[in-house]
Structure formats: structure tokens, C-alpha cells
C-alpha positions as CSV (number, residue, x, y, z in Angstrom):
1,M,-9.8,-0.1,-8.7
2,A,-7.7,3.0,-8.5
3,S,-4.0,3.0,-9.4
4,H,-1.5,5.7,-8.4
5,S,2.0,5.0,-9.7
6,S,3.0,1.7,-8.0
7,E,0.1,1.8,-5.6
8,L,-3.2,-0.2,-5.8
9,T,-6.3,0.5,-3.8
10,T,-9.7,-1.2,-3.9
11,R,-12.5,-2.4,-1.7
12,F,-12.3,-5.9,-0.3
13,R,-14.1,-8.4,1.8
14,F,-13.2,-11.3,4.0
15,E,-15.1,-13.4,6.5
16,T,-13.5,-12.6,9.8
17,P,-13.7,-9.9,10.9
18,A,-16.7,-8.6,8.9
19,L,-15.9,-5.0,8.0
20,W,-17.7,-2.0,6.8
21,F,-16.1,0.3,4.2
22,A,-13.2,-2.1,3.9
23,R,-10.3,-0.9,1.7
24,A,-7.0,-2.6,0.7
25,R,-4.0,-0.5,-0.2
26,L,-0.8,-1.9,-1.7
27,S,2.3,0.3,-1.6
28,A,5.9,-0.5,-2.4
29,E,6.5,-1.6,1.2
30,E,3.2,-3.1,2.5
31,L,-0.4,-4.2,2.1
32,E,-2.7,-2.3,4.4
33,L,-6.2,-3.7,5.1
34,A,-8.6,-1.2,6.8
35,G,-12.2,-0.8,7.6
36,W,-14.7,-0.5,10.5
37,Q,-16.0,-3.1,13.0
38,G,-19.0,-1.3,14.3
39,V,-17.5,1.9,15.9
40,R,-13.9,0.5,16.1
41,R,-11.4,1.0,13.3
42,Y,-9.7,-2.1,12.0
43,R,-6.2,-1.8,10.4
44,R,-3.7,-4.5,9.5
45,K,-0.4,-3.8,7.8
46,I,1.4,-6.7,6.1
47,H,5.0,-6.1,4.9
48,R,5.4,-7.3,1.3
49,A,8.5,-9.3,2.4
50,D,6.2,-11.4,4.7
51,I,4.0,-12.5,1.8
52,V,5.7,-15.7,0.5
53,H,3.0,-16.8,-2.1
54,V,-0.1,-15.5,-3.7
55,D,-3.0,-17.5,-5.3
56,V,-6.0,-16.4,-7.3
57,L,-9.3,-18.3,-6.8
58,P,-11.8,-17.3,-9.4
59,P,-13.9,-15.2,-9.6
60,N,-12.6,-12.7,-7.1
61,G,-10.5,-14.6,-4.5
62,L,-7.0,-13.7,-3.5
63,V,-5.1,-15.9,-1.1
64,L,-2.0,-14.6,0.7
65,W,0.4,-17.1,2.3
66,L,2.5,-15.4,5.0
67,Q,6.0,-16.4,6.4
68,D,4.5,-17.1,9.8
69,G,2.1,-19.7,8.4
70,Q,-1.0,-17.6,8.3
71,T,-3.3,-17.6,5.3
72,I,-5.4,-14.5,4.4
73,R,-8.3,-14.9,2.1
74,L,-9.7,-11.8,0.4
75,S,-12.3,-11.1,-2.1
76,V,-11.2,-8.2,-4.4
77,P,-12.2,-7.0,-7.8
78,E,-9.6,-8.0,-10.5
79,P,-7.5,-10.3,-8.2
80,Q,-5.1,-11.1,-11.1
81,N,-3.9,-7.5,-11.0
82,W,-3.2,-7.8,-7.3
83,E,-1.4,-11.1,-7.7
84,R,0.8,-9.6,-10.5
85,A,1.6,-6.5,-8.4
86,L,2.5,-8.7,-5.4
87,R,4.7,-11.0,-7.4
88,L,6.7,-8.1,-9.0
89,T,8.7,-7.7,-5.8
90,K,9.4,-11.4,-5.3
């Protein structure tokens, strides 16, 4: 995992949609999930204020609970670091 000042970046996986070259980037304002679905680019930006709760499911699970009721389940290396970084702004 790379860390640049207050930014985290890493590869990630989730079931739907299945992505190639998926990367997660956490900045002060948002979490961006990006990758490729075949020849189409996938990009989703989630404002940090919209994340109301974060859980870690060992060994690499990270669950984000959003204000609108959605749940996003990611697999990331070192999920505890992501949980800590996301909770710092809460």
C-alpha cells in the first residue's frame, strides 16, 4: 500500500462488478474506486461524509456503511489501516 501524506492507495477487489486493475484511493474528501470492466472504465467516488460506519472482516475485508443504506464490501490489503484512516474524520 502506498501512502502520500494523508492519502492511501491500494489495489482492491469486490464481487460486483468484477474489475481489472482495480485501485482504491482515499483522500481528505473522498474514497475513489476505479478499474476496468472489459473496455469500459469504472469509477465511483464516495464522499467521506457519506460513510457512516466502517467494519473490518479478517483477513482482508472492509465493509463501508453509507448514509443512503448501501453497504460496500471490499477486499484490501491491511484493512485496519483503511478503517483507521476513515474513522479519523468521523
